[in-house]
Biotite code that builds the C-alpha atoms (Angstrom):
import biotite.structure as struc

atoms = struc.array([
    struc.Atom([-17.815, 14.374, 20.409], chain_id="A", res_id=1, res_name="MET", atom_name="CA", element="C"),
    struc.Atom([-18.856, 11.724, 17.868], chain_id="A", res_id=2, res_name="ALA", atom_name="CA", element="C"),
    struc.Atom([-16.069, 12.865, 15.516], chain_id="A", res_id=3, res_name="GLY", atom_name="CA", element="C"),
    struc.Atom([-13.473, 11.930, 18.113], chain_id="A", res_id=4, res_name="MET", atom_name="CA", element="C"),
    struc.Atom([-14.618, 8.311, 18.484], chain_id="A", res_id=5, res_name="ARG", atom_name="CA", element="C"),
    struc.Atom([-12.694, 5.461, 16.898], chain_id="A", res_id=6, res_name="HIS", atom_name="CA", element="C"),
    struc.Atom([-14.589, 4.015, 13.915], chain_id="A", res_id=7, res_name="ARG", atom_name="CA", element="C"),
    struc.Atom([-14.695, 0.426, 12.757], chain_id="A", res_id=8, res_name="PHE", atom_name="CA", element="C"),
    struc.Atom([-16.101, -1.430, 9.772], chain_id="A", res_id=9, res_name="ALA", atom_name="CA", element="C"),
    struc.Atom([-18.333, -4.318, 10.629], chain_id="A", res_id=10, res_name="VAL", atom_name="CA", element="C"),
    struc.Atom([-21.019, -6.433, 9.000], chain_id="A", res_id=11, res_name="THR", atom_name="CA", element="C"),
    struc.Atom([-24.721, -5.972, 9.728], chain_id="A", res_id=12, res_name="ALA", atom_name="CA", element="C"),
    struc.Atom([-24.814, -9.493, 11.155], chain_id="A", res_id=13, res_name="GLY", atom_name="CA", element="C"),
    struc.Atom([-22.440, -8.527, 13.998], chain_id="A", res_id=14, res_name="GLN", atom_name="CA", element="C"),
    struc.Atom([-25.191, -6.184, 15.374], chain_id="A", res_id=15, res_name="ILE", atom_name="CA", element="C"),
    struc.Atom([-28.209, -7.964, 16.897], chain_id="A", res_id=16, res_name="ARG", atom_name="CA", element="C"),
    struc.Atom([-30.932, -6.580, 19.208], chain_id="A", res_id=17, res_name="GLU", atom_name="CA", element="C"),
    struc.Atom([-28.972, -3.556, 20.305], chain_id="A", res_id=18, res_name="GLY", atom_name="CA", element="C"),
    struc.Atom([-25.744, -5.406, 20.878], chain_id="A", res_id=19, res_name="ARG", atom_name="CA", element="C"),
    struc.Atom([-22.536, -5.521, 18.782], chain_id="A", res_id=20, res_name="ALA", atom_name="CA", element="C"),
    struc.Atom([-20.194, -8.568, 18.913], chain_id="A", res_id=21, res_name="THR", atom_name="CA", element="C"),
    struc.Atom([-16.757, -7.928, 17.459], chain_id="A", res_id=22, res_name="LEU", atom_name="CA", element="C"),
    struc.Atom([-14.100, -10.546, 16.946], chain_id="A", res_id=23, res_name="THR", atom_name="CA", element="C"),
    struc.Atom([-10.923, -11.048, 14.928], chain_id="A", res_id=24, res_name="GLY", atom_name="CA", element="C"),
    struc.Atom([-8.700, -8.031, 13.945], chain_id="A", res_id=25, res_name="PRO", atom_name="CA", element="C"),
    struc.Atom([-11.256, -5.500, 15.134], chain_id="A", res_id=26, res_name="VAL", atom_name="CA", element="C"),
    struc.Atom([-11.372, -6.966, 18.579], chain_id="A", res_id=27, res_name="ALA", atom_name="CA", element="C"),
    struc.Atom([-7.528, -7.090, 18.732], chain_id="A", res_id=28, res_name="ARG", atom_name="CA", element="C"),
    struc.Atom([-7.274, -3.581, 17.631], chain_id="A", res_id=29, res_name="GLN", atom_name="CA", element="C"),
    struc.Atom([-9.709, -2.308, 20.301], chain_id="A", res_id=30, res_name="ILE", atom_name="CA", element="C"),
    struc.Atom([-8.155, -4.330, 23.126], chain_id="A", res_id=31, res_name="ALA", atom_name="CA", element="C"),
    struc.Atom([-4.496, -4.432, 22.312], chain_id="A", res_id=32, res_name="ARG", atom_name="CA", element="C"),
    struc.Atom([-3.675, -1.545, 19.986], chain_id="A", res_id=33, res_name="VAL", atom_name="CA", element="C"),
    struc.Atom([-6.047, 1.215, 21.146], chain_id="A", res_id=34, res_name="LEU", atom_name="CA", element="C"),
    struc.Atom([-6.395, -0.251, 24.656], chain_id="A", res_id=35, res_name="ARG", atom_name="CA", element="C"),
    struc.Atom([-10.032, 0.812, 24.924], chain_id="A", res_id=36, res_name="LEU", atom_name="CA", element="C"),
    struc.Atom([-12.145, -0.460, 27.849], chain_id="A", res_id=37, res_name="GLY", atom_name="CA", element="C"),
    struc.Atom([-15.670, -0.722, 29.117], chain_id="A", res_id=38, res_name="PRO", atom_name="CA", element="C"),
    struc.Atom([-17.385, 2.576, 28.960], chain_id="A", res_id=39, res_name="GLY", atom_name="CA", element="C"),
    struc.Atom([-15.536, 3.946, 25.974], chain_id="A", res_id=40, res_name="ASP", atom_name="CA", element="C"),
    struc.Atom([-17.572, 5.061, 22.976], chain_id="A", res_id=41, res_name="GLU", atom_name="CA", element="C"),
    struc.Atom([-16.978, 3.878, 19.385], chain_id="A", res_id=42, res_name="ILE", atom_name="CA", element="C"),
    struc.Atom([-18.689, 4.139, 16.084], chain_id="A", res_id=43, res_name="LEU", atom_name="CA", element="C"),
    struc.Atom([-19.462, 1.150, 13.816], chain_id="A", res_id=44, res_name="LEU", atom_name="CA", element="C"),
    struc.Atom([-20.526, 1.136, 10.193], chain_id="A", res_id=45, res_name="PHE", atom_name="CA", element="C"),
    struc.Atom([-21.814, -1.725, 8.161], chain_id="A", res_id=46, res_name="ASP", atom_name="CA", element="C"),
    struc.Atom([-22.021, -2.695, 4.478], chain_id="A", res_id=47, res_name="GLU", atom_name="CA", element="C"),
    struc.Atom([-25.503, -1.175, 4.263], chain_id="A", res_id=48, res_name="GLU", atom_name="CA", element="C"),
    struc.Atom([-24.191, 2.407, 4.971], chain_id="A", res_id=49, res_name="GLY", atom_name="CA", element="C"),
    struc.Atom([-25.625, 2.456, 8.493], chain_id="A", res_id=50, res_name="VAL", atom_name="CA", element="C"),
    struc.Atom([-23.577, 3.965, 11.319], chain_id="A", res_id=51, res_name="GLU", atom_name="CA", element="C"),
    struc.Atom([-24.022, 2.832, 14.924], chain_id="A", res_id=52, res_name="HIS", atom_name="CA", element="C"),
    struc.Atom([-22.886, 4.729, 18.012], chain_id="A", res_id=53, res_name="ALA", atom_name="CA", element="C"),
    struc.Atom([-21.924, 2.131, 20.619], chain_id="A", res_id=54, res_name="ALA", atom_name="CA", element="C"),
    struc.Atom([-20.496, 1.892, 24.155], chain_id="A", res_id=55, res_name="ARG", atom_name="CA", element="C"),
    struc.Atom([-18.075, -0.867, 25.079], chain_id="A", res_id=56, res_name="LEU", atom_name="CA", element="C"),
    struc.Atom([-19.312, -3.415, 27.639], chain_id="A", res_id=57, res_name="LEU", atom_name="CA", element="C"),
    struc.Atom([-16.692, -6.171, 27.600], chain_id="A", res_id=58, res_name="ARG", atom_name="CA", element="C"),
    struc.Atom([-13.255, -6.032, 26.043], chain_id="A", res_id=59, res_name="VAL", atom_name="CA", element="C"),
    struc.Atom([-10.903, -8.905, 25.308], chain_id="A", res_id=60, res_name="ALA", atom_name="CA", element="C"),
    struc.Atom([-8.543, -9.510, 22.425], chain_id="A", res_id=61, res_name="PRO", atom_name="CA", element="C"),
    struc.Atom([-10.683, -12.411, 21.167], chain_id="A", res_id=62, res_name="SER", atom_name="CA", element="C"),
    struc.Atom([-14.131, -10.811, 21.670], chain_id="A", res_id=63, res_name="ARG", atom_name="CA", element="C"),
    struc.Atom([-15.583, -7.380, 22.277], chain_id="A", res_id=64, res_name="VAL", atom_name="CA", element="C"),
    struc.Atom([-19.136, -6.623, 23.132], chain_id="A", res_id=65, res_name="GLU", atom_name="CA", element="C"),
    struc.Atom([-20.809, -3.208, 22.929], chain_id="A", res_id=66, res_name="ALA", atom_name="CA", element="C"),
    struc.Atom([-24.243, -1.729, 23.477], chain_id="A", res_id=67, res_name="ALA", atom_name="CA", element="C"),
    struc.Atom([-25.704, 0.222, 20.474], chain_id="A", res_id=68, res_name="VAL", atom_name="CA", element="C"),
    struc.Atom([-26.985, 3.566, 21.698], chain_id="A", res_id=69, res_name="GLU", atom_name="CA", element="C"),
    struc.Atom([-27.960, 5.140, 18.396], chain_id="A", res_id=70, res_name="GLY", atom_name="CA", element="C"),
    struc.Atom([-28.204, 4.303, 14.694], chain_id="A", res_id=71, res_name="THR", atom_name="CA", element="C"),
    struc.Atom([-28.189, 6.658, 11.675], chain_id="A", res_id=72, res_name="SER", atom_name="CA", element="C"),
    struc.Atom([-27.590, 6.673, 7.955], chain_id="A", res_id=73, res_name="ARG", atom_name="CA", element="C"),
    struc.Atom([-25.273, 9.678, 7.321], chain_id="A", res_id=74, res_name="PRO", atom_name="CA", element="C"),
    struc.Atom([-24.938, 11.057, 3.773], chain_id="A", res_id=75, res_name="GLY", atom_name="CA", element="C"),
    struc.Atom([-21.204, 10.929, 3.419], chain_id="A", res_id=76, res_name="ARG", atom_name="CA", element="C"),
    struc.Atom([-20.875, 8.687, 0.373], chain_id="A", res_id=77, res_name="GLU", atom_name="CA", element="C"),
    struc.Atom([-20.282, 10.253, -3.067], chain_id="A", res_id=78, res_name="SER", atom_name="CA", element="C"),
    struc.Atom([-23.100, 10.345, -5.613], chain_id="A", res_id=79, res_name="PRO", atom_name="CA", element="C"),
    struc.Atom([-20.500, 9.186, -8.147], chain_id="A", res_id=80, res_name="LEU", atom_name="CA", element="C"),
    struc.Atom([-20.411, 5.406, -8.404], chain_id="A", res_id=81, res_name="ARG", atom_name="CA", element="C"),
    struc.Atom([-16.908, 5.154, -9.794], chain_id="A", res_id=82, res_name="LEU", atom_name="CA", element="C"),
    struc.Atom([-14.673, 2.171, -10.323], chain_id="A", res_id=83, res_name="THR", atom_name="CA", element="C"),
    struc.Atom([-11.051, 3.162, -10.760], chain_id="A", res_id=84, res_name="VAL", atom_name="CA", element="C"),
    struc.Atom([-9.224, 0.528, -12.899], chain_id="A", res_id=85, res_name="ALA", atom_name="CA", element="C"),
    struc.Atom([-5.460, 1.456, -12.550], chain_id="A", res_id=86, res_name="PRO", atom_name="CA", element="C"),
    struc.Atom([-2.574, -0.457, -14.008], chain_id="A", res_id=87, res_name="ALA", atom_name="CA", element="C"),
    struc.Atom([-0.757, -2.391, -11.357], chain_id="A", res_id=88, res_name="LEU", atom_name="CA", element="C"),
    struc.Atom([1.936, -0.320, -9.584], chain_id="A", res_id=89, res_name="LEU", atom_name="CA", element="C"),
    struc.Atom([4.913, -1.246, -7.506], chain_id="A", res_id=90, res_name="ARG", atom_name="CA", element="C"),
    struc.Atom([4.238, -1.907, -3.835], chain_id="A", res_id=91, res_name="GLY", atom_name="CA", element="C"),
    struc.Atom([4.231, 1.446, -2.070], chain_id="A", res_id=92, res_name="PRO", atom_name="CA", element="C"),
    struc.Atom([2.734, 3.283, -4.956], chain_id="A", res_id=93, res_name="ARG", atom_name="CA", element="C"),
    struc.Atom([-0.202, 0.984, -5.261], chain_id="A", res_id=94, res_name="MET", atom_name="CA", element="C"),
    struc.Atom([-0.688, 1.102, -1.462], chain_id="A", res_id=95, res_name="ASP", atom_name="CA", element="C"),
    struc.Atom([-0.847, 4.863, -1.663], chain_id="A", res_id=96, res_name="LEU", atom_name="CA", element="C"),
    struc.Atom([-3.363, 4.780, -4.531], chain_id="A", res_id=97, res_name="LEU", atom_name="CA", element="C"),
    struc.Atom([-5.620, 2.438, -2.675], chain_id="A", res_id=98, res_name="VAL", atom_name="CA", element="C"),
    struc.Atom([-5.506, 4.495, 0.465], chain_id="A", res_id=99, res_name="GLU", atom_name="CA", element="C"),
    struc.Atom([-6.110, 7.896, -1.133], chain_id="A", res_id=100, res_name="LYS", atom_name="CA", element="C"),
    struc.Atom([-8.719, 6.685, -3.641], chain_id="A", res_id=101, res_name="ALA", atom_name="CA", element="C"),
    struc.Atom([-10.672, 5.219, -0.655], chain_id="A", res_id=102, res_name="THR", atom_name="CA", element="C"),
    struc.Atom([-10.485, 8.518, 1.199], chain_id="A", res_id=103, res_name="GLU", atom_name="CA", element="C"),
    struc.Atom([-11.747, 10.393, -1.874], chain_id="A", res_id=104, res_name="LEU", atom_name="CA", element="C"),
    struc.Atom([-14.779, 8.121, -2.084], chain_id="A", res_id=105, res_name="GLY", atom_name="CA", element="C"),
    struc.Atom([-14.231, 5.692, -4.886], chain_id="A", res_id=106, res_name="VAL", atom_name="CA", element="C"),
    struc.Atom([-16.745, 2.824, -5.105], chain_id="A", res_id=107, res_name="THR", atom_name="CA", element="C"),
    struc.Atom([-14.309, 0.185, -6.261], chain_id="A", res_id=108, res_name="ALA", atom_name="CA", element="C"),
    struc.Atom([-10.696, -0.437, -7.307], chain_id="A", res_id=109, res_name="ILE", atom_name="CA", element="C"),
    struc.Atom([-10.097, -2.957, -10.025], chain_id="A", res_id=110, res_name="ALA", atom_name="CA", element="C"),
    struc.Atom([-6.304, -3.276, -10.789], chain_id="A", res_id=111, res_name="PRO", atom_name="CA", element="C"),
    struc.Atom([-5.321, -4.244, -14.267], chain_id="A", res_id=112, res_name="LEU", atom_name="CA", element="C"),
    struc.Atom([-2.535, -6.359, -15.784], chain_id="A", res_id=113, res_name="HIS", atom_name="CA", element="C"),
    struc.Atom([-1.501, -4.053, -18.774], chain_id="A", res_id=114, res_name="LEU", atom_name="CA", element="C"),
    struc.Atom([1.282, -4.580, -21.282], chain_id="A", res_id=115, res_name="ARG", atom_name="CA", element="C"),
    struc.Atom([3.678, -2.078, -19.748], chain_id="A", res_id=116, res_name="ARG", atom_name="CA", element="C"),
    struc.Atom([3.111, -2.967, -16.071], chain_id="A", res_id=117, res_name="CYS", atom_name="CA", element="C"),
    struc.Atom([6.217, -3.717, -14.075], chain_id="A", res_id=118, res_name="VAL", atom_name="CA", element="C"),
    struc.Atom([4.382, -5.110, -11.044], chain_id="A", res_id=119, res_name="ALA", atom_name="CA", element="C"),
    struc.Atom([2.318, -8.253, -10.667], chain_id="A", res_id=120, res_name="THR", atom_name="CA", element="C"),
    struc.Atom([0.359, -7.520, -7.469], chain_id="A", res_id=121, res_name="GLY", atom_name="CA", element="C"),
    struc.Atom([0.805, -11.104, -6.404], chain_id="A", res_id=122, res_name="SER", atom_name="CA", element="C"),
    struc.Atom([-0.190, -11.753, -2.759], chain_id="A", res_id=123, res_name="GLY", atom_name="CA", element="C"),
    struc.Atom([-1.192, -8.157, -2.067], chain_id="A", res_id=124, res_name="ARG", atom_name="CA", element="C"),
    struc.Atom([-4.934, -8.339, -2.293], chain_id="A", res_id=125, res_name="LEU", atom_name="CA", element="C"),
    struc.Atom([-5.353, -8.830, 1.482], chain_id="A", res_id=126, res_name="THR", atom_name="CA", element="C"),
    struc.Atom([-3.086, -5.949, 2.222], chain_id="A", res_id=127, res_name="ARG", atom_name="CA", element="C"),
    struc.Atom([-4.931, -3.605, -0.131], chain_id="A", res_id=128, res_name="TRP", atom_name="CA", element="C"),
    struc.Atom([-8.249, -4.490, 1.493], chain_id="A", res_id=129, res_name="ARG", atom_name="CA", element="C"),
    struc.Atom([-6.748, -3.825, 4.875], chain_id="A", res_id=130, res_name="ALA", atom_name="CA", element="C"),
    struc.Atom([-5.513, -0.449, 3.736], chain_id="A", res_id=131, res_name="ILE", atom_name="CA", element="C"),
    struc.Atom([-8.920, 0.407, 2.290], chain_id="A", res_id=132, res_name="ALA", atom_name="CA", element="C"),
    struc.Atom([-10.637, -0.585, 5.470], chain_id="A", res_id=133, res_name="ARG", atom_name="CA", element="C"),
    struc.Atom([-8.405, 1.584, 7.625], chain_id="A", res_id=134, res_name="GLU", atom_name="CA", element="C"),
    struc.Atom([-8.791, 4.543, 5.230], chain_id="A", res_id=135, res_name="ALA", atom_name="CA", element="C"),
    struc.Atom([-12.557, 4.209, 5.200], chain_id="A", res_id=136, res_name="ALA", atom_name="CA", element="C"),
    struc.Atom([-12.687, 4.102, 9.037], chain_id="A", res_id=137, res_name="GLU", atom_name="CA", element="C"),
    struc.Atom([-10.439, 7.160, 9.380], chain_id="A", res_id=138, res_name="GLN", atom_name="CA", element="C"),
    struc.Atom([-12.074, 9.307, 6.731], chain_id="A", res_id=139, res_name="SER", atom_name="CA", element="C"),
    struc.Atom([-15.605, 8.926, 7.948], chain_id="A", res_id=140, res_name="GLY", atom_name="CA", element="C"),
    struc.Atom([-16.899, 6.811, 5.047], chain_id="A", res_id=141, res_name="ARG", atom_name="CA", element="C"),
    struc.Atom([-19.898, 4.544, 5.697], chain_id="A", res_id=142, res_name="THR", atom_name="CA", element="C"),
    struc.Atom([-19.067, 1.942, 3.051], chain_id="A", res_id=143, res_name="ARG", atom_name="CA", element="C"),
    struc.Atom([-15.948, 0.042, 2.167], chain_id="A", res_id=144, res_name="LEU", atom_name="CA", element="C"),
    struc.Atom([-14.870, 0.172, -1.447], chain_id="A", res_id=145, res_name="PRO", atom_name="CA", element="C"),
    struc.Atom([-14.674, -3.154, -3.215], chain_id="A", res_id=146, res_name="ALA", atom_name="CA", element="C"),
    struc.Atom([-10.968, -4.082, -3.925], chain_id="A", res_id=147, res_name="ILE", atom_name="CA", element="C"),
    struc.Atom([-10.807, -6.605, -6.751], chain_id="A", res_id=148, res_name="GLU", atom_name="CA", element="C"),
    struc.Atom([-8.094, -9.041, -7.739], chain_id="A", res_id=149, res_name="ALA", atom_name="CA", element="C"),
    struc.Atom([-5.915, -7.896, -10.686], chain_id="A", res_id=150, res_name="PRO", atom_name="CA", element="C"),
    struc.Atom([-7.102, -9.149, -14.063], chain_id="A", res_id=151, res_name="VAL", atom_name="CA", element="C"),
    struc.Atom([-6.114, -8.567, -17.723], chain_id="A", res_id=152, res_name="PRO", atom_name="CA", element="C"),
    struc.Atom([-7.871, -5.750, -19.602], chain_id="A", res_id=153, res_name="LEU", atom_name="CA", element="C"),
    struc.Atom([-9.970, -8.111, -21.736], chain_id="A", res_id=154, res_name="ALA", atom_name="CA", element="C"),
    struc.Atom([-11.322, -9.829, -18.660], chain_id="A", res_id=155, res_name="THR", atom_name="CA", element="C"),
    struc.Atom([-12.173, -6.565, -17.003], chain_id="A", res_id=156, res_name="PHE", atom_name="CA", element="C"),
    struc.Atom([-13.991, -5.258, -20.115], chain_id="A", res_id=157, res_name="LEU", atom_name="CA", element="C"),
    struc.Atom([-16.093, -8.382, -20.289], chain_id="A", res_id=158, res_name="ALA", atom_name="CA", element="C"),
    struc.Atom([-17.545, -7.644, -16.833], chain_id="A", res_id=159, res_name="THR", atom_name="CA", element="C"),
    struc.Atom([-18.611, -4.001, -17.399], chain_id="A", res_id=160, res_name="LEU", atom_name="CA", element="C"),
    struc.Atom([-22.380, -3.279, -17.275], chain_id="A", res_id=161, res_name="PRO", atom_name="CA", element="C"),
    struc.Atom([-23.760, -1.845, -20.402], chain_id="A", res_id=162, res_name="ALA", atom_name="CA", element="C"),
    struc.Atom([-24.922, 1.381, -18.725], chain_id="A", res_id=163, res_name="GLU", atom_name="CA", element="C"),
    struc.Atom([-21.471, 2.288, -17.300], chain_id="A", res_id=164, res_name="ALA", atom_name="CA", element="C"),
    struc.Atom([-19.804, 5.487, -18.461], chain_id="A", res_id=165, res_name="ILE", atom_name="CA", element="C"),
    struc.Atom([-16.499, 4.420, -19.881], chain_id="A", res_id=166, res_name="ARG", atom_name="CA", element="C"),
    struc.Atom([-13.500, 6.713, -19.354], chain_id="A", res_id=167, res_name="LEU", atom_name="CA", element="C"),
    struc.Atom([-9.802, 6.289, -19.801], chain_id="A", res_id=168, res_name="ALA", atom_name="CA", element="C"),
    struc.Atom([-6.814, 8.645, -19.205], chain_id="A", res_id=169, res_name="LEU", atom_name="CA", element="C"),
    struc.Atom([-4.703, 9.216, -22.266], chain_id="A", res_id=170, res_name="TRP", atom_name="CA", element="C"),
    struc.Atom([-1.446, 11.122, -22.466], chain_id="A", res_id=171, res_name="GLU", atom_name="CA", element="C"),
    struc.Atom([-1.425, 11.248, -26.247], chain_id="A", res_id=172, res_name="GLY", atom_name="CA", element="C"),
    struc.Atom([-3.137, 13.744, -28.570], chain_id="A", res_id=173, res_name="GLU", atom_name="CA", element="C"),
    struc.Atom([-6.881, 13.958, -28.930], chain_id="A", res_id=174, res_name="GLY", atom_name="CA", element="C"),
    struc.Atom([-7.934, 13.406, -25.289], chain_id="A", res_id=175, res_name="GLY", atom_name="CA", element="C"),
    struc.Atom([-10.923, 15.475, -24.160], chain_id="A", res_id=176, res_name="LEU", atom_name="CA", element="C"),
    struc.Atom([-10.868, 17.808, -21.164], chain_id="A", res_id=177, res_name="PRO", atom_name="CA", element="C"),
    struc.Atom([-12.794, 16.730, -18.030], chain_id="A", res_id=178, res_name="PHE", atom_name="CA", element="C"),
    struc.Atom([-14.964, 19.796, -18.288], chain_id="A", res_id=179, res_name="ARG", atom_name="CA", element="C"),
    struc.Atom([-16.604, 18.251, -21.331], chain_id="A", res_id=180, res_name="SER", atom_name="CA", element="C"),
    struc.Atom([-18.292, 15.661, -19.141], chain_id="A", res_id=181, res_name="LEU", atom_name="CA", element="C"),
    struc.Atom([-21.807, 16.059, -17.863], chain_id="A", res_id=182, res_name="ASP", atom_name="CA", element="C"),
    struc.Atom([-22.051, 16.110, -14.119], chain_id="A", res_id=183, res_name="GLY", atom_name="CA", element="C"),
    struc.Atom([-25.740, 15.168, -14.148], chain_id="A", res_id=184, res_name="ALA", atom_name="CA", element="C"),
    struc.Atom([-24.986, 12.070, -16.145], chain_id="A", res_id=185, res_name="VAL", atom_name="CA", element="C"),
    struc.Atom([-22.153, 11.166, -13.791], chain_id="A", res_id=186, res_name="LEU", atom_name="CA", element="C"),
    struc.Atom([-24.596, 11.274, -10.908], chain_id="A", res_id=187, res_name="ARG", atom_name="CA", element="C"),
    struc.Atom([-27.153, 8.974, -12.677], chain_id="A", res_id=188, res_name="ARG", atom_name="CA", element="C"),
    struc.Atom([-24.918, 6.223, -14.061], chain_id="A", res_id=189, res_name="GLN", atom_name="CA", element="C"),
    struc.Atom([-22.032, 4.135, -12.748], chain_id="A", res_id=190, res_name="PRO", atom_name="CA", element="C"),
    struc.Atom([-18.663, 5.147, -14.263], chain_id="A", res_id=191, res_name="ALA", atom_name="CA", element="C"),
    struc.Atom([-15.362, 3.337, -14.932], chain_id="A", res_id=192, res_name="VAL", atom_name="CA", element="C"),
    struc.Atom([-11.946, 5.047, -15.268], chain_id="A", res_id=193, res_name="LEU", atom_name="CA", element="C"),
    struc.Atom([-8.988, 3.108, -16.730], chain_id="A", res_id=194, res_name="VAL", atom_name="CA", element="C"),
    struc.Atom([-5.492, 4.477, -16.040], chain_id="A", res_id=195, res_name="VAL", atom_name="CA", element="C"),
    struc.Atom([-2.344, 3.217, -17.595], chain_id="A", res_id=196, res_name="GLY", atom_name="CA", element="C"),
    struc.Atom([1.040, 2.293, -16.026], chain_id="A", res_id=197, res_name="PRO", atom_name="CA", element="C"),
    struc.Atom([4.280, 4.360, -15.786], chain_id="A", res_id=198, res_name="GLU", atom_name="CA", element="C"),
    struc.Atom([5.002, 3.698, -19.431], chain_id="A", res_id=199, res_name="GLY", atom_name="CA", element="C"),
    struc.Atom([1.443, 4.586, -20.521], chain_id="A", res_id=200, res_name="GLY", atom_name="CA", element="C"),
    struc.Atom([-1.181, 2.576, -22.402], chain_id="A", res_id=201, res_name="LEU", atom_name="CA", element="C"),
    struc.Atom([0.107, 0.702, -25.458], chain_id="A", res_id=202, res_name="SER", atom_name="CA", element="C"),
    struc.Atom([-1.398, 1.630, -28.860], chain_id="A", res_id=203, res_name="PRO", atom_name="CA", element="C"),
    struc.Atom([-3.136, -1.730, -28.905], chain_id="A", res_id=204, res_name="GLU", atom_name="CA", element="C"),
    struc.Atom([-4.790, -1.055, -25.530], chain_id="A", res_id=205, res_name="GLU", atom_name="CA", element="C"),
    struc.Atom([-5.908, 2.382, -26.633], chain_id="A", res_id=206, res_name="VAL", atom_name="CA", element="C"),
    struc.Atom([-7.426, 0.789, -29.661], chain_id="A", res_id=207, res_name="GLY", atom_name="CA", element="C"),
    struc.Atom([-9.221, -1.829, -27.527], chain_id="A", res_id=208, res_name="THR", atom_name="CA", element="C"),
    struc.Atom([-10.576, 0.815, -25.187], chain_id="A", res_id=209, res_name="LEU", atom_name="CA", element="C"),
    struc.Atom([-11.919, 2.848, -28.102], chain_id="A", res_id=210, res_name="ARG", atom_name="CA", element="C"),
    struc.Atom([-13.594, -0.130, -29.685], chain_id="A", res_id=211, res_name="GLU", atom_name="CA", element="C"),
    struc.Atom([-15.144, -0.827, -26.219], chain_id="A", res_id=212, res_name="ALA", atom_name="CA", element="C"),
    struc.Atom([-16.727, 2.675, -26.180], chain_id="A", res_id=213, res_name="GLY", atom_name="CA", element="C"),
    struc.Atom([-14.313, 4.482, -23.917], chain_id="A", res_id=214, res_name="PHE", atom_name="CA", element="C"),
    struc.Atom([-13.917, 8.234, -23.970], chain_id="A", res_id=215, res_name="THR", atom_name="CA", element="C"),
    struc.Atom([-10.253, 9.299, -23.781], chain_id="A", res_id=216, res_name="LEU", atom_name="CA", element="C"),
    struc.Atom([-9.548, 12.118, -21.298], chain_id="A", res_id=217, res_name="LEU", atom_name="CA", element="C"),
    struc.Atom([-6.575, 14.320, -20.732], chain_id="A", res_id=218, res_name="THR", atom_name="CA", element="C"),
    struc.Atom([-5.332, 15.906, -17.496], chain_id="A", res_id=219, res_name="LEU", atom_name="CA", element="C"),
    struc.Atom([-3.462, 18.659, -19.274], chain_id="A", res_id=220, res_name="GLY", atom_name="CA", element="C"),
    struc.Atom([0.049, 19.275, -20.616], chain_id="A", res_id=221, res_name="PRO", atom_name="CA", element="C"),
    struc.Atom([2.113, 17.873, -17.703], chain_id="A", res_id=222, res_name="ARG", atom_name="CA", element="C"),
    struc.Atom([2.869, 14.176, -17.256], chain_id="A", res_id=223, res_name="ILE", atom_name="CA", element="C"),
    struc.Atom([1.697, 12.924, -13.898], chain_id="A", res_id=224, res_name="LEU", atom_name="CA", element="C"),
    struc.Atom([3.032, 9.916, -12.096], chain_id="A", res_id=225, res_name="ARG", atom_name="CA", element="C"),
    struc.Atom([0.994, 6.753, -12.382], chain_id="A", res_id=226, res_name="ALA", atom_name="CA", element="C"),
    struc.Atom([-0.207, 7.018, -8.804], chain_id="A", res_id=227, res_name="GLU", atom_name="CA", element="C"),
    struc.Atom([-0.999, 10.760, -9.070], chain_id="A", res_id=228, res_name="THR", atom_name="CA", element="C"),
    struc.Atom([-3.003, 10.684, -12.287], chain_id="A", res_id=229, res_name="ALA", atom_name="CA", element="C"),
    struc.Atom([-5.930, 8.557, -11.024], chain_id="A", res_id=230, res_name="PRO", atom_name="CA", element="C"),
    struc.Atom([-6.233, 10.550, -7.858], chain_id="A", res_id=231, res_name="LEU", atom_name="CA", element="C"),
    struc.Atom([-6.303, 13.832, -9.846], chain_id="A", res_id=232, res_name="ALA", atom_name="CA", element="C"),
    struc.Atom([-8.868, 12.392, -12.258], chain_id="A", res_id=233, res_name="ALA", atom_name="CA", element="C"),
    struc.Atom([-10.987, 11.052, -9.367], chain_id="A", res_id=234, res_name="LEU", atom_name="CA", element="C"),
    struc.Atom([-10.989, 14.478, -7.720], chain_id="A", res_id=235, res_name="THR", atom_name="CA", element="C"),
    struc.Atom([-12.134, 16.149, -10.945], chain_id="A", res_id=236, res_name="LEU", atom_name="CA", element="C"),
    struc.Atom([-14.887, 13.600, -11.431], chain_id="A", res_id=237, res_name="LEU", atom_name="CA", element="C"),
    struc.Atom([-16.095, 13.981, -7.860], chain_id="A", res_id=238, res_name="GLN", atom_name="CA", element="C"),
    struc.Atom([-16.211, 17.748, -8.319], chain_id="A", res_id=239, res_name="PHE", atom_name="CA", element="C"),
    struc.Atom([-18.169, 17.448, -11.601], chain_id="A", res_id=240, res_name="LEU", atom_name="CA", element="C"),
    struc.Atom([-20.585, 14.975, -9.872], chain_id="A", res_id=241, res_name="ALA", atom_name="CA", element="C"),
    struc.Atom([-21.143, 17.555, -7.032], chain_id="A", res_id=242, res_name="GLY", atom_name="CA", element="C"),
    struc.Atom([-19.309, 15.616, -4.293], chain_id="A", res_id=243, res_name="ASP", atom_name="CA", element="C"),
    struc.Atom([-16.391, 17.988, -3.803], chain_id="A", res_id=244, res_name="LEU", atom_name="CA", element="C"),
    struc.Atom([-16.312, 21.735, -3.702], chain_id="A", res_id=245, res_name="GLY", atom_name="CA", element="C"),
])
């Protein structure tokens, strides 16, 4: 069954004239970790959202070759083009957020240096990208989310496209419920969701977000942990956009 095959993220350039050539970590995983061999079936997906059914021909830790036996473009990606911009969290919490947000279908993760952050994220970008790759492979996604290097809030805001729907989680008074959002609009336009750290957004940051056109949203009366809140919000946004449920 296709669902039982191991899946690997590749680039379109690794597949030429019906053959796939895999090197680096993917080759080592196939040869040494999974111990697959000639004749075994795998699935490959590239950055264009194309999935390829392939059969292994030659397997070595430095190079794997496979014959492509079928190509398709499955519709597994979310209609919601969402960038989650969470405050930097301490090691395991940030790892968990990257993994689960990838599974849920986020388009990009853009960590932020905010005033009350207790983590720096130094040296962890490669790890986050590896976690996202593995989560995408295991969850059946056909695109890898972009994992950006952490930046200050002002730098992030300067990069936002004008058409992006701007949303932020806010634990204070005056936040709107998620049901006030229009699912049809979420499907048409890219969206950005900013989430604060354990200590919450500072009053200055809330003011900056308001001035930048952000809508403040609430998840309800309970206070969620900094790694739980963005996942809950992402799930609600995916539901409103028609991706879940």
